[in-house]
C-alpha angles and dihedrals in degrees: 000000000000100000132112123211123206121226126209116198121195130180115244089239085058092056092042090055089053091056092043093050091072094185091182127058101231108005124188096227092213090056102043112088128199119200113211109203131203091221139010118290122238109291092240087068095052091058095052121100114214125179132191091273090060098051107036116133130174121217126345113345126215090192112151114213106186090195091057097056108132092023131109129226123218132177121236092254092058089046095054090045090055090048090050094046089056092051096240 
């Protein structure tokens, strides 16, 4: 078909750590997205502190994050389902 598809592989313990981190006080699991990246983001992004008030969006976003190119976003519900399917 002439197209390539990237694949991201994460250990179940990494996915579990995402769920356990709970960066928001009372998250709506369907509304909190996690971006899984194929490589580390720029260091300046790792030093930022963002809270729910900084990242709140309503509806579908067309937000473009250059550092997230090649990554994939999943909400907390889907991340929890993947962990559950793996039996972890």
